[in-house]
C-alpha positions in Angstrom: -2.7 -8.6 0.4 -6.0 -7.9 2.0 -7.6 -7.9 -1.5 -6.7 -11.6 -2.1 -7.2 -13.0 1.4 -5.0 -14.2 4.3 -3.7 -17.4 2.5 -1.0 -16.6 0.0 -2.1 -19.7 -2.0 -5.2 -17.7 -2.9 -3.0 -15.0 -4.5 -2.1 -17.2 -7.5 -3.2 -15.8 -10.9 -4.0 -12.3 -9.4 -1.8 -9.7 -11.0 -1.4 -6.4 -9.1 -0.2 -3.2 -10.7 3.3 -2.2 -9.7 3.5 1.6 -9.1 6.9 3.1 -8.4 7.9 6.4 -6.8 11.3 7.9 -6.2 11.6 8.8 -2.5 14.3 9.8 -0.1 15.0 7.5 2.9 17.6 8.7 5.4 18.9 11.1 2.8 19.4 8.4 0.1 17.4 8.4 -3.2 15.5 5.0 -3.5 12.6 3.7 -5.5 9.5 2.6 -3.5 7.3 0.0 -5.1 3.6 -0.2 -4.4 1.7 -3.4 -5.4 -1.9 -2.2 -6.1 -4.5 -5.0 -6.6 -7.4 -4.6 -9.0 -10.2 -2.5 -7.5 -7.8 -0.6 -5.2 -5.9 2.6 -5.6 -2.9 4.4 -4.0 -3.9 7.7 -2.4 -2.4 10.1 0.1 -4.1 10.6 3.5 -4.5 14.1 4.9 -1.0 13.9 6.4 0.5 13.0 3.1 1.2 9.3 3.8 0.5 6.9 0.9 -2.1 4.3 1.6 -3.7 1.6 -0.6 -7.4 1.4 -0.3 -10.5 0.2 -2.1 -11.4 2.6 -4.9 -13.7 5.3 -3.7 -12.7 4.9 0.0 -12.3 8.2 1.8 -9.1 8.2 3.9 -8.5 10.3 6.9 -5.2 10.5 8.8 -6.6 8.9 12.0 -8.0 5.9 10.1 -4.8 5.4 8.0 -2.5 5.6 11.1 -4.7 3.1 12.9 -4.5 0.8 9.9 -0.7 1.2 9.6 -0.2 0.3 13.3 -2.5 -2.7 13.3 -1.4 -4.1 10.0 2.3 -3.1 9.9 3.2 -6.5 8.6 0.5 -6.5 6.0 1.4 -6.0 2.3 -1.8 -4.0 1.8 0.4 -1.0 2.1 2.8 -2.6 -0.3 5.9 -0.3 0.1 9.4 -1.7 -0.3 12.6 0.1 -1.1 15.4 -1.1 -3.4 
């Protein structure tokens, strides 16, 4: 998570909020889980994509798409399906 730094050892004792959302993936109903660190929030960009940003950050579609492509392996965006 960008909020806690690159080294996962630094993530110890930080408790993110787990937010869930029911979504459809390939026609199947699943639950997406977003891990939101303290001081961050989950918002939708202008294209309707969910992004996790520092509170108060204005998100535009171009910026969020660039972030998604450059940090696709980053858990900053925290989505996983079960």
